[in-house]
N, C-alpha and C positions, 0 to 999 in steps of 0.2 A: 166277389167271389163266397161261393157257398158249397156244402159238404151235406150230404145227408143228414148231418144233425143242426142245416140253419147256415145262418153267413157266417164269416170267418174273419175271429178279430186275428190282428197282428201285431207283435211287440217286438221291439227291438233286442237283439242281443247282447247281454253288455261288454263279451269278448267274441272271438272265433269259438273259444273253448266252449260256451254254450249246446250243450246240446239242441237238436229242436223235438217239441214237444211231442209225447206221443197223439196221435189223431184223434182219439176220444174226449182230449180237451178242447178241440175243435179254434184252435189258433194255431199259430207258424209264426217263425222269427224271421225279421228283417237281420240279416248277417250287417255286423260291423264295416262300417267304411271309412272314409277320410273325416266327415263332418261328426260322427260320435254323436247320434242324436241322441242315445242313451243317455247319457249326461247330460247333453242340452237339455232335454225333459226335466229331467231332474232336478235340474237348476232353474229353469221355468217354472216347475210346480213350486219348489221353496220358497221364490220370490214371492209368488201371486197366494200362495195358502199357510204360508209360513213354514219356522222349522226348518233343515238342513236339508239341503240337495241329498245327502249321507243316508237320512234318514225316509226319502222318498223312494216307494219301490216304483221301476220300470211299469209301465203302462200297457195297458192291455187295449187295442180302440180299431174301428174301421177306417182302413186310409180311406182317402178324399173326403173328410166328413165336413159336415158345416153343421154349426152350433144355431140351434134357436136358444133365447136366453132371454132371463125375464128381463124387466127394465129395472125392476128394485136391483138387482144384482149387477147391472151397468152402472146404476149410480151411486154404487156403495163408493167406488172408486172417483179422485175428482177428473174433468174433462182433460187436465193437463197428464193426465198418465196415459191417458188413451192417443193422444196426441206424440207422445213422448215412442209410444209402441207402436203407433202406424208410423212414424218417420224411421223406427228402426227399420220396421220390414221393407218401408219403400227404397228407402235410401245407406242404411249402416250392415243389415244383416238380412238379404232377402231369404232366406235360407229358415228365417224364423217359424214363419207360415207351417212348415213344417213339421216346426216342433209344436206349436201350437194344437197340430192337429194329433200329438202324441198327450196332450193333458184332457184326456178325458173324462 
């Protein structure tokens, strides 16, 4: 999605009382839902980068994002970490891929 300012970013609303941002900021809110992606993304951010979920802010992101990641960033974590992550996405929490989308 584009506006006259370029590609639109999105951010999950923390709750349904969050007002939509003004158009000049060029991002919009996904409203809250049953899965609470706002909190899930903060939890994932804290588990990947340290800190607590409360310290992690909501992320602005382009929906449908695909990542290009340097090899050195991937090998910083053991293979077992990535295997568990894949298992979580495929078997346990299929919506975890949507949460990764928000951690940009």
